C-alpha positions in Angstrom: 0.4 42.5 19.5 -0.5 39.0 20.9 -0.6 38.3 24.7 0.4 34.8 25.8 -0.6 33.9 29.4 1.1 30.8 31.3 -2.1 29.4 32.4 -4.9 26.6 32.1 -7.1 26.7 29.4 -10.1 27.2 31.8 -8.2 30.5 33.3 -7.1 31.8 29.8 -10.7 31.4 28.6 -11.9 33.1 31.6 -9.8 36.1 31.1 -10.5 36.4 27.5 -14.1 36.5 28.0 -13.5 39.1 31.0 -11.4 41.6 29.0 -12.9 40.9 25.7 -9.3 40.3 24.0 -8.0 37.1 22.3 -5.3 35.5 24.2 -2.5 32.9 23.4 -1.0 30.4 25.8 2.5 30.4 27.1 3.7 27.0 28.0 6.6 26.1 30.3 8.1 23.2 32.1 7.7 25.0 35.3 3.8 25.1 35.3 3.3 22.3 33.0 0.0 23.6 31.7 -1.7 21.2 29.3 -2.2 22.4 25.8 -5.7 24.4 25.3 -6.2 24.3 21.6 -5.4 27.8 21.2 -1.9 29.3 19.5 1.0 29.0 21.9 4.6 29.5 22.5 6.8 27.1 24.4 9.2 28.4 26.9 12.2 26.6 28.3 11.9 27.3 32.2 15.6 28.1 32.2 14.9 31.6 34.0 14.5 29.4 37.0 15.7 25.7 36.6 15.7 23.8 33.3 13.8 20.4 33.5 15.0 18.6 30.5 12.6 15.7 30.7 9.4 17.8 30.9 10.7 20.2 28.2 11.7 17.1 26.0 8.0 15.8 26.4 6.6 19.4 25.7 9.0 19.6 22.4 7.3 16.1 21.3 3.9 17.5 21.9 5.1 20.9 19.8 5.7 18.4 16.8 1.9 17.7 16.5 0.5 21.0 17.7 2.3 23.5 15.4 3.5 25.7 18.3 4.3 29.2 17.2 7.9 29.1 18.8 9.8 26.8 21.0 12.6 28.3 23.1 15.8 26.3 23.1 17.6 26.3 26.4 19.5 29.3 27.2 21.8 30.6 30.1 20.4 34.1 31.6 22.5 36.9 30.8 25.0 35.1 28.6 24.6 35.3 25.0 27.7 33.1 24.2 26.6 30.1 26.4 23.2 30.5 24.9 24.3 30.2 21.5 26.4 27.1 22.2 23.1 25.5 23.7 21.1 26.5 20.7 23.7 24.9 18.7 23.6 21.6 20.8 19.9 21.4 21.0 19.3 22.2 17.3 19.3 18.6 16.1 16.5 17.5 18.3 14.3 20.3 17.4 14.4 19.9 13.6 11.0 20.7 12.1 10.2 23.0 14.8 10.1 26.7 15.0 13.1 27.5 17.1 13.4 30.5 19.0 16.7 31.7 20.2 16.8 33.4 23.5 18.5 36.5 23.1 20.7 37.5 26.2 23.3 40.1 27.1 26.0 40.2 24.7 24.3 38.9 21.7 25.6 42.1 19.6 29.0 40.4 20.0 27.9 37.2 18.0 26.5 36.1 14.7 23.0 34.9 14.9 22.1 31.6 13.1 19.1 33.2 11.5 18.5 30.3 9.0 18.1 28.0 11.8 15.4 29.8 13.7 11.9 31.1 13.5 11.9 33.4 16.2 13.6 35.5 18.8 12.7 35.3 22.5 13.9 38.6 24.3 15.2 37.4 27.7 18.4 38.9 29.4 18.5 41.7 32.0 16.2 44.8 32.4 19.2 46.8 31.1 19.4 44.5 28.2 15.7 44.6 27.2 16.2 48.3 26.1 19.7 48.2 24.9 20.7 48.9 21.3 22.1 45.3 20.9 18.8 44.0 21.7 16.7 46.2 19.6 18.9 46.0 16.6 18.8 42.0 16.9 14.8 42.2 16.8 14.9 44.8 14.1 17.0 42.3 12.2 14.5 39.5 12.9 11.5 41.6 11.6 13.4 42.3 8.4 14.2 38.8 7.9 10.3 37.9 8.9 10.9 36.2 12.1 8.8 36.5 15.1 9.6 38.6 18.1 8.4 37.5 21.5 9.2 39.5 24.6 9.4 37.9 27.9 8.7 39.5 31.4 6.4 42.3 30.1 4.0 43.1 33.1 3.7 46.9 32.9 2.6 49.4 30.4 6.1 51.0 30.7 7.9 47.8 29.6 5.3 47.4 27.0 5.6 50.8 25.5 9.3 49.9 24.4 7.9 46.9 22.3 4.5 48.1 21.1 5.9 48.7 17.4 8.4 45.7 17.2 7.0 43.1 19.3 4.7 40.4 17.9 4.0 38.8 21.2 4.4 39.1 25.1 4.2 37.3 28.4 4.7 38.0 31.9 4.2 36.2 35.2 2.4 39.4 36.5 -0.2 39.6 33.8 -0.7 36.0 34.1 -1.6 36.1 37.6 -3.3 39.6 38.3 -6.3 41.1 36.6 -5.1 44.7 37.1 -1.8 44.2 35.4 -3.4 42.2 32.6 -6.0 45.0 32.2 -3.6 47.6 32.0 -1.6 45.8 29.3 -4.7 44.9 27.3 -6.1 48.4 27.6 -2.7 49.9 26.2 -2.8 47.5 23.2 -6.4 48.1 22.3 -5.9 52.1 22.6 -2.7 51.6 20.2 -4.7 49.4 17.7 -7.6 52.1 17.8 -5.0 54.8 17.0 -3.7 52.8 14.0 -7.1 52.1 12.7 -8.2 55.6 12.9 -5.1 56.9 10.9 -5.1 53.8 8.5 -1.8 52.5 9.4 
């Protein structure tokens, strides 16, 4: 499980050393943090307000920096509108590892699996533990797509995704040491148990 922090290179390096755990970066138009040279995912900022110009600049940077995924614009809580936006923005993201942000109602629609490299779990809190979300992510894994889960700030939320998610982010773990420490502790413990049992 990879942890992506929305922060500067210096801040992420500091946290990485403090907790002895490799950390990746989450970039977003909302904070505009510069590239750090480490693996990263690009969010779109739509949870608050979509800034097309900043997102477009970051998309251009992603072409040269091999981002793990880039989130196309989405509408929070609305899978239908999100899929429409994915279609509209697909042409300008050709050659990039596109991520579809999963939203409430995704179980009612076909997912364009051939046009994406990752899914980003967004949506409401209830959606994040709903069968339609879990099943979409299980399908993604079978198809060898990356699964990223947003807004993971507690071990309770993390526990739902330990065996299915590839990476997580959260504003809380990006800002507060005690939240990050708890999440890292759970990941380390789970990894140690898997090593012991040879899984």
